[in-house]
MOPAC internal coordinates of N, CA, C and O (Angstrom, degrees):
PM7 1SCF
backbone

  N    0.0000 0     0.00 0     0.00 0    0    0    0
  C    1.4421 1     0.00 0     0.00 0    1    0    0
  C    1.5679 1   109.23 1     0.00 0    2    1    0
  O    1.2310 1   121.44 1   -31.01 1    3    2    1
  N    1.2864 1   114.85 1   148.99 1    3    2    1
  C    1.4682 1   120.93 1  -178.53 1    5    3    2
  C    1.4373 1   113.43 1   -69.29 1    6    5    3
  O    1.2310 1   118.05 1   -23.58 1    7    6    5
  N    1.2541 1   121.31 1   156.42 1    7    6    5
  C    1.5092 1   125.97 1   177.32 1    9    7    6
  C    1.5680 1   112.64 1  -115.38 1   10    9    7
  O    1.2310 1   120.82 1   -20.38 1   11   10    9
  N    1.2193 1   116.04 1   159.62 1   11   10    9
  C    1.4497 1   120.89 1  -178.93 1   13   11   10
  C    1.5158 1   109.09 1  -135.50 1   14   13   11
  O    1.2310 1   119.72 1   -44.37 1   15   14   13
  N    1.3539 1   118.14 1   135.63 1   15   14   13
  C    1.4689 1   120.29 1   174.22 1   17   15   14
  C    1.4872 1   110.19 1  -101.84 1   18   17   15
  O    1.2310 1   122.51 1   -47.45 1   19   18   17
  N    1.3874 1   112.80 1   132.55 1   19   18   17
  C    1.4757 1   121.63 1  -177.33 1   21   19   18
  C    1.5533 1   108.48 1  -123.94 1   22   21   19
  O    1.2310 1   122.70 1   -45.95 1   23   22   21
  N    1.2984 1   112.43 1   134.05 1   23   22   21
  C    1.4747 1   119.28 1   179.05 1   25   23   22
  C    1.5335 1   107.42 1  -118.20 1   26   25   23
  O    1.2310 1   121.04 1   -42.16 1   27   26   25
  N    1.3406 1   115.62 1   137.84 1   27   26   25
  C    1.4240 1   122.32 1   175.67 1   29   27   26
  C    1.5034 1   112.48 1   -81.87 1   30   29   27
  O    1.2310 1   118.00 1   -59.36 1   31   30   29
  N    1.3058 1   121.42 1   120.64 1   31   30   29
  C    1.4525 1   119.61 1  -178.57 1   33   31   30
  C    1.5088 1   113.58 1  -114.09 1   34   33   31
  O    1.2310 1   121.44 1   170.77 1   35   34   33
  N    1.3368 1   114.85 1    -9.23 1   35   34   33
  C    1.4589 1   119.36 1  -174.78 1   37   35   34
  C    1.5348 1   109.64 1  -120.78 1   38   37   35
  O    1.2310 1   120.06 1   -29.19 1   39   38   37
  N    1.3427 1   117.49 1   150.81 1   39   38   37
  C    1.3980 1   123.67 1   178.29 1   41   39   38
  C    1.5264 1   112.18 1   -79.78 1   42   41   39
  O    1.2310 1   121.03 1   -34.32 1   43   42   41
  N    1.3596 1   115.64 1   145.68 1   43   42   41
  C    1.4469 1   117.73 1   175.86 1   45   43   42
  C    1.5044 1   115.11 1   -85.44 1   46   45   43
  O    1.2310 1   121.50 1   177.88 1   47   46   45
  N    1.4461 1   114.74 1    -2.12 1   47   46   45
  C    1.4156 1   119.25 1   179.82 1   49   47   46
  C    1.5087 1   110.17 1   -66.83 1   50   49   47
  O    1.2310 1   121.41 1   -42.06 1   51   50   49
  N    1.3182 1   114.90 1   137.94 1   51   50   49
  C    1.5007 1   123.15 1  -177.67 1   53   51   50
  C    1.5268 1   113.30 1    58.27 1   54   53   51
  O    1.2310 1   119.63 1  -147.59 1   55   54   53
  N    1.3068 1   118.32 1    32.41 1   55   54   53
  C    1.4484 1   125.06 1   173.99 1   57   55   54
  C    1.5264 1   107.39 1  -106.00 1   58   57   55
  O    1.2310 1   118.75 1   -29.28 1   59   58   57
  N    1.3631 1   119.99 1   150.72 1   59   58   57
  C    1.3958 1   122.33 1   167.88 1   61   59   58
  C    1.4411 1   117.20 1   -53.27 1   62   61   59
  O    1.2310 1   121.07 1   -33.28 1   63   62   61
  N    1.3833 1   115.56 1   146.72 1   63   62   61
  C    1.4895 1   118.19 1  -178.68 1   65   63   62
  C    1.5270 1   116.66 1   -55.93 1   66   65   63
  O    1.2310 1   121.94 1   149.25 1   67   66   65
  N    1.3900 1   113.89 1   -30.75 1   67   66   65
  C    1.3933 1   120.11 1   179.19 1   69   67   66
  C    1.5782 1   112.42 1   -64.96 1   70   69   67
  O    1.2310 1   121.33 1   144.82 1   71   70   69
  N    1.2687 1   115.06 1   -35.18 1   71   70   69
  C    1.5150 1   120.18 1   178.40 1   73   71   70
  C    1.5296 1   109.72 1   -71.06 1   74   73   71
  O    1.2310 1   122.25 1   140.54 1   75   74   73
  N    1.2977 1   113.30 1   -39.46 1   75   74   73
  C    1.4812 1   119.66 1   179.17 1   77   75   74
  C    1.5619 1   110.39 1   -59.01 1   78   77   75
  O    1.2310 1   123.52 1   133.78 1   79   78   77
  N    1.3290 1   110.85 1   -46.22 1   79   78   77
  C    1.4745 1   118.94 1  -179.18 1   81   79   78
  C    1.5203 1   112.89 1   -64.68 1   82   81   79
  O    1.2310 1   119.70 1   147.16 1   83   82   81
  N    1.3138 1   118.17 1   -32.84 1   83   82   81
  C    1.4702 1   123.33 1   176.06 1   85   83   82
  C    1.4763 1   108.22 1   -67.21 1   86   85   83
  O    1.2310 1   118.83 1   136.72 1   87   86   85
  N    1.3301 1   119.83 1   -43.28 1   87   86   85
  C    1.4992 1   121.95 1   178.67 1   89   87   86
  C    1.4820 1   111.59 1   -62.47 1   90   89   87
  O    1.2310 1   120.29 1   136.68 1   91   90   89
  N    1.4038 1   117.04 1   -43.32 1   91   90   89
  C    1.4034 1   117.23 1   176.52 1   93   91   90
  C    1.5186 1   114.50 1   -64.06 1   94   93   91
  O    1.2310 1   119.07 1   145.98 1   95   94   93
  N    1.3456 1   119.39 1   -34.02 1   95   94   93
  C    1.3636 1   127.59 1   174.52 1   97   95   94
  C    1.5314 1   111.75 1   -60.88 1   98   97   95
  O    1.2310 1   120.92 1   144.12 1   99   98   97
  N    1.3376 1   115.85 1   -35.88 1   99   98   97
  C    1.4733 1   120.07 1   178.52 1  101   99   98
  C    1.4758 1   112.03 1   -81.30 1  102  101   99
  O    1.2310 1   120.18 1   172.58 1  103  102  101
  N    1.3389 1   117.26 1    -7.42 1  103  102  101
  C    1.4813 1   120.84 1  -178.83 1  105  103  102
  C    1.4815 1   112.67 1    85.68 1  106  105  103
  O    1.2310 1   120.50 1  -155.91 1  107  106  105
  N    1.3638 1   116.65 1    24.09 1  107  106  105
  C    1.4124 1   120.75 1   178.25 1  109  107  106
  C    1.5412 1   110.07 1  -114.85 1  110  109  107
  O    1.2310 1   118.24 1    12.58 1  111  110  109
  N    1.2966 1   120.97 1  -167.42 1  111  110  109
  C    1.3978 1   123.01 1  -179.36 1  113  111  110
  C    1.5744 1   113.90 1   151.14 1  114  113  111
  O    1.2310 1   122.32 1   155.07 1  115  114  113
  N    1.2694 1   113.17 1   -24.93 1  115  114  113
  C    1.4888 1   121.07 1   177.44 1  117  115  114
  C    1.4910 1   109.09 1  -116.71 1  118  117  115
  O    1.2310 1   121.12 1   -32.21 1  119  118  117
  N    1.3334 1   115.46 1   147.79 1  119  118  117
  C    1.5114 1   120.76 1   178.51 1  121  119  118
  C    1.4628 1   113.40 1   -56.92 1  122  121  119
  O    1.2310 1   120.13 1   -39.14 1  123  122  121
  N    1.2934 1   117.36 1   140.86 1  123  122  121
  C    1.5188 1   128.35 1   172.70 1  125  123  122
  C    1.4714 1   114.91 1    66.73 1  126  125  123
  O    1.2310 1   120.80 1  -166.52 1  127  126  125
  N    1.3718 1   116.07 1    13.48 1  127  126  125
  C    1.4715 1   121.71 1   176.67 1  129  127  126
  C    1.5523 1   107.14 1   -77.65 1  130  129  127
  O    1.2310 1   121.34 1   -42.06 1  131  130  129
  N    1.3223 1   115.04 1   137.94 1  131  130  129
  C    1.4680 1   122.47 1   178.78 1  133  131  130
  C    1.5056 1   111.63 1  -116.76 1  134  133  131
  O    1.2310 1   119.94 1   -48.26 1  135  134  133
  N    1.2626 1   117.71 1   131.74 1  135  134  133
  C    1.4468 1   123.32 1   174.89 1  137  135  134
  C    1.5543 1   112.84 1  -124.68 1  138  137  135
  O    1.2310 1   121.95 1   -29.28 1  139  138  137
  N    1.3206 1   113.87 1   150.72 1  139  138  137
  C    1.4995 1   116.29 1   175.56 1  141  139  138
  C    1.5101 1   106.48 1  -116.23 1  142  141  139
  O    1.2310 1   121.69 1   -59.12 1  143  142  141
  N    1.2967 1   114.38 1   120.88 1  143  142  141
  C    1.5375 1   124.00 1   177.44 1  145  143  142
  C    1.4722 1   112.02 1  -123.41 1  146  145  143
  O    1.2310 1   123.63 1   -17.22 1  147  146  145
  N    1.4097 1   110.64 1   162.78 1  147  146  145
  C    1.4410 1   113.09 1   179.32 1  149  147  146
  C    1.5553 1   109.85 1   -75.22 1  150  149  147
  O    1.2310 1   120.98 1   -37.08 1  151  150  149
  N    1.2936 1   115.74 1   142.92 1  151  150  149
  C    1.4910 1   120.32 1  -174.51 1  153  151  150
  C    1.5537 1   106.71 1   -80.06 1  154  153  151
  O    1.2310 1   120.25 1   -67.46 1  155  154  153
  N    1.3516 1   117.13 1   112.54 1  155  154  153
  C    1.3559 1   121.85 1  -179.73 1  157  155  154
  C    1.5534 1   108.95 1  -139.31 1  158  157  155
  O    1.2310 1   120.98 1   -11.54 1  159  158  157
  N    1.3031 1   115.72 1   168.46 1  159  158  157
  C    1.4611 1   118.60 1   178.87 1  161  159  158
  C    1.5380 1   111.64 1   -60.77 1  162  161  159
  O    1.2310 1   119.94 1   141.34 1  163  162  161
  N    1.3493 1   117.72 1   -38.66 1  163  162  161
  C    1.4757 1   123.10 1  -179.04 1  165  163  162
  C    1.4935 1   110.75 1   -63.15 1  166  165  163
  O    1.2310 1   119.44 1   135.06 1  167  166  165
  N    1.3249 1   118.68 1   -44.94 1  167  166  165
  C    1.4708 1   121.85 1  -177.42 1  169  167  166
  C    1.5024 1   108.68 1   -72.27 1  170  169  167
  O    1.2310 1   118.19 1   147.89 1  171  170  169
  N    1.3655 1   121.06 1   -32.11 1  171  170  169
  C    1.4550 1   120.62 1   178.10 1  173  171  170
  C    1.5379 1   110.13 1   -67.12 1  174  173  171
  O    1.2310 1   122.01 1   141.59 1  175  174  173
  N    1.3958 1   113.75 1   -38.41 1  175  174  173
  C    1.4506 1   120.12 1   179.83 1  177  175  174
  C    1.5436 1   112.40 1   -64.70 1  178  177  175
  O    1.2310 1   121.75 1   142.35 1  179  178  177
  N    1.3076 1   114.25 1   -37.65 1  179  178  177
  C    1.4596 1   118.04 1   177.93 1  181  179  178
  C    1.5651 1   111.67 1   -68.30 1  182  181  179
  O    1.2310 1   121.26 1   141.19 1  183  182  181
  N    1.3436 1   115.20 1   -38.81 1  183  182  181
  C    1.4519 1   118.93 1   174.24 1  185  183  182
  C    1.5091 1   112.56 1   -64.00 1  186  185  183
  O    1.2310 1   121.11 1   141.60 1  187  186  185
  N    1.3575 1   115.48 1   -38.40 1  187  186  185
  C    1.4538 1   120.84 1  -178.84 1  189  187  186
  C    1.6183 1   108.84 1   -63.55 1  190  189  187
  O    1.2310 1   118.90 1   150.30 1  191  190  189
  N    1.3646 1   119.71 1   -29.70 1  191  190  189
  C    1.4274 1   116.62 1  -179.94 1  193  191  190
  C    1.4521 1   114.23 1   -81.36 1  194  193  191
  O    1.2310 1   119.49 1   169.08 1  195  194  193
  N    1.3136 1   118.57 1   -10.92 1  195  194  193
  C    1.5059 1   123.62 1   177.21 1  197  195  194
  C    1.4442 1   117.33 1  -127.07 1  198  197  195
  O    1.2310 1   119.91 1  -123.22 1  199  198  197
  N    1.3522 1   117.77 1    56.78 1  199  198  197
  C    1.4944 1   120.95 1  -173.04 1  201  199  198
  C    1.4953 1   108.65 1   -72.67 1  202  201  199
  O    1.2310 1   119.29 1   161.10 1  203  202  201
  N    1.3662 1   118.96 1   -18.90 1  203  202  201
  C    1.4604 1   124.61 1  -179.75 1  205  203  202
  C    1.5340 1   113.28 1   -87.02 1  206  205  203
  O    1.2310 1   119.26 1   168.24 1  207  206  205
  N    1.3589 1   119.01 1   -11.76 1  207  206  205
  C    1.4197 1   124.51 1  -176.91 1  209  207  206
  C    1.5020 1   115.24 1  -116.85 1  210  209  207
  O    1.2310 1   118.88 1   165.42 1  211  210  209
  N    1.3435 1   119.75 1   -14.58 1  211  210  209
  C    1.4740 1   118.95 1  -173.70 1  213  211  210
  C    1.6274 1   105.72 1  -138.01 1  214  213  211
  O    1.2310 1   122.66 1   -27.89 1  215  214  213
  N    1.2818 1   112.52 1   152.11 1  215  214  213
  C    1.5235 1   114.95 1   173.28 1  217  215  214
  C    1.5490 1   107.33 1  -134.97 1  218  217  215
  O    1.2310 1   120.75 1   -34.83 1  219  218  217
  N    1.2619 1   116.18 1   145.17 1  219  218  217
  C    1.4462 1   123.07 1   176.82 1  221  219  218
  C    1.5408 1   108.55 1   -84.72 1  222  221  219
  O    1.2310 1   121.61 1   -54.49 1  223  222  221
  N    1.3857 1   114.52 1   125.51 1  223  222  221
  C    1.4003 1   117.99 1  -176.50 1  225  223  222
  C    1.5346 1   109.41 1   -89.10 1  226  225  223
  O    1.2310 1   122.14 1   130.42 1  227  226  225
  N    1.4276 1   113.52 1   -49.58 1  227  226  225
  C    1.4604 1   120.74 1  -179.89 1  229  227  226
  C    1.4751 1   107.11 1  -133.67 1  230  229  227
  O    1.2310 1   120.78 1   -30.16 1  231  230  229
  N    1.3628 1   116.11 1   149.84 1  231  230  229
  C    1.4386 1   117.61 1   173.55 1  233  231  230
  C    1.4980 1   114.40 1   118.14 1  234  233  231
  O    1.2310 1   120.10 1   180.00 1  235  234  233

């Protein structure tokens, strides 16, 4: 299965708890952290909920 690299570009400070939980679910939580995850519909949906806080580097 294909992979996707995601980088956190926004701070979780003063964000709703649901957005913080999505970041933790993606394996993020600190600024400029990069994770590589399998490209799936669930991961794409999580990214779509946080377009102001994450960016897709590859995939």
